[in-house]
FIDO-117335 format. One record per residue (C-alpha): residue in one letter; x, y, z. Coordinates in steps of 0.5 Angstrom, whole numbers, plus 500, padded with zeros to 3 digits. Last residue first. Layout:
<pt><resn>a</resn><X>X</X><Y>Y</Y><Z>Z</Z></pt>
...
END
This chain:
<pt><resn>e</resn><X>729</X><Y>191</Y><Z>823</Z></pt>
<pt><resn>g</resn><X>729</X><Y>194</Y><Z>830</Z></pt>
<pt><resn>s</resn><X>723</X><Y>198</Y><Z>830</Z></pt>
<pt><resn>s</resn><X>718</X><Y>192</Y><Z>829</Z></pt>
<pt><resn>p</resn><X>714</X><Y>191</Y><Z>822</Z></pt>
<pt><resn>p</resn><X>707</X><Y>192</Y><Z>823</Z></pt>
<pt><resn>a</resn><X>703</X><Y>185</Y><Z>824</Z></pt>
<pt><resn>t</resn><X>698</X><Y>183</Y><Z>819</Z></pt>
<pt><resn>a</resn><X>703</X><Y>177</Y><Z>815</Z></pt>
<pt><resn>p</resn><X>704</X><Y>175</Y><Z>823</Z></pt>
<pt><resn>k</resn><X>711</X><Y>173</Y><Z>825</Z></pt>
<pt><resn>a</resn><X>715</X><Y>168</Y><Z>826</Z></pt>
<pt><resn>a</resn><X>720</X><Y>168</Y><Z>833</Z></pt>
<pt><resn>e</resn><X>726</X><Y>169</Y><Z>834</Z></pt>
<pt><resn>p</resn><X>731</X><Y>164</Y><Z>832</Z></pt>
<pt><resn>l</resn><X>734</X><Y>161</Y><Z>839</Z></pt>
<pt><resn>g</resn><X>739</X><Y>162</Y><Z>843</Z></pt>
<pt><resn>a</resn><X>737</X><Y>161</Y><Z>849</Z></pt>
<pt><resn>a</resn><X>737</X><Y>168</Y><Z>852</Z></pt>
<pt><resn>q</resn><X>734</X><Y>171</Y><Z>846</Z></pt>
<pt><resn>a</resn><X>728</X><Y>166</Y><Z>847</Z></pt>
<pt><resn>a</resn><X>728</X><Y>167</Y><Z>856</Z></pt>
<pt><resn>k</resn><X>728</X><Y>176</Y><Z>852</Z></pt>
<pt><resn>e</resn><X>723</X><Y>173</Y><Z>847</Z></pt>
<pt><resn>s</resn><X>718</X><Y>169</Y><Z>854</Z></pt>
<pt><resn>e</resn><X>719</X><Y>176</Y><Z>859</Z></pt>
<pt><resn>a</resn><X>716</X><Y>180</Y><Z>854</Z></pt>
<pt><resn>i</resn><X>711</X><Y>176</Y><Z>851</Z></pt>
<pt><resn>d</resn><X>709</X><Y>177</Y><Z>859</Z></pt>
<pt><resn>a</resn><X>710</X><Y>183</Y><Z>860</Z></pt>
<pt><resn>d</resn><X>705</X><Y>184</Y><Z>854</Z></pt>
<pt><resn>m</resn><X>699</X><Y>179</Y><Z>856</Z></pt>
<pt><resn>a</resn><X>701</X><Y>183</Y><Z>863</Z></pt>
<pt><resn>k</resn><X>699</X><Y>190</Y><Z>860</Z></pt>
<pt><resn>a</resn><X>694</X><Y>187</Y><Z>855</Z></pt>
<pt><resn>r</resn><X>690</X><Y>183</Y><Z>861</Z></pt>
<pt><resn>a</resn><X>691</X><Y>191</Y><Z>865</Z></pt>
<pt><resn>d</resn><X>688</X><Y>195</Y><Z>859</Z></pt>
<pt><resn>i</resn><X>683</X><Y>190</Y><Z>860</Z></pt>
<pt><resn>e</resn><X>680</X><Y>191</Y><Z>867</Z></pt>
<pt><resn>k</resn><X>681</X><Y>198</Y><Z>866</Z></pt>
<pt><resn>a</resn><X>678</X><Y>199</Y><Z>860</Z></pt>
<pt><resn>a</resn><X>671</X><Y>195</Y><Z>864</Z></pt>
<pt><resn>k</resn><X>671</X><Y>198</Y><Z>870</Z></pt>
<pt><resn>d</resn><X>671</X><Y>205</Y><Z>864</Z></pt>
<pt><resn>y</resn><X>666</X><Y>203</Y><Z>861</Z></pt>
<pt><resn>r</resn><X>661</X><Y>200</Y><Z>868</Z></pt>
<pt><resn>e</resn><X>662</X><Y>207</Y><Z>871</Z></pt>
<pt><resn>d</resn><X>660</X><Y>212</Y><Z>864</Z></pt>
<pt><resn>f</resn><X>655</X><Y>207</Y><Z>864</Z></pt>
<pt><resn>s</resn><X>652</X><Y>208</Y><Z>870</Z></pt>
<pt><resn>p</resn><X>652</X><Y>203</Y><Z>876</Z></pt>
<pt><resn>e</resn><X>645</X><Y>200</Y><Z>878</Z></pt>
<pt><resn>q</resn><X>643</X><Y>205</Y><Z>884</Z></pt>
<pt><resn>h</resn><X>640</X><Y>201</Y><Z>889</Z></pt>
<pt><resn>c</resn><X>634</X><Y>204</Y><Z>893</Z></pt>
<pt><resn>a</resn><X>631</X><Y>198</Y><Z>890</Z></pt>
<pt><resn>a</resn><X>634</X><Y>194</Y><Z>896</Z></pt>
<pt><resn>l</resn><X>632</X><Y>200</Y><Z>901</Z></pt>
<pt><resn>l</resn><X>625</X><Y>198</Y><Z>899</Z></pt>
<pt><resn>l</resn><X>625</X><Y>191</Y><Z>901</Z></pt>
<pt><resn>p</resn><X>629</X><Y>192</Y><Z>907</Z></pt>
<pt><resn>l</resn><X>623</X><Y>198</Y><Z>909</Z></pt>
<pt><resn>l</resn><X>618</X><Y>192</Y><Z>908</Z></pt>
<pt><resn>i</resn><X>618</X><Y>188</Y><Z>914</Z></pt>
<pt><resn>a</resn><X>620</X><Y>193</Y><Z>918</Z></pt>
<pt><resn>a</resn><X>614</X><Y>197</Y><Z>915</Z></pt>
<pt><resn>r</resn><X>610</X><Y>190</Y><Z>916</Z></pt>
<pt><resn>r</resn><X>610</X><Y>191</Y><Z>924</Z></pt>
<pt><resn>m</resn><X>610</X><Y>198</Y><Z>925</Z></pt>
END
């Protein structure tokens, strides 16, 4: 009986199933999407603040697609 009491927690811990690839992928995709949205919001806020201060539009990388306002 005593041996079973010692082994039971070990057996239960071994039964814990790791998340599947799809579950890990979905979690990572949600985290990346949330980070991207936060970055987009920060950029938009910075651009609005720059426009309000009368600063010229920030330089864009040569590889950046043209904005819809151009």
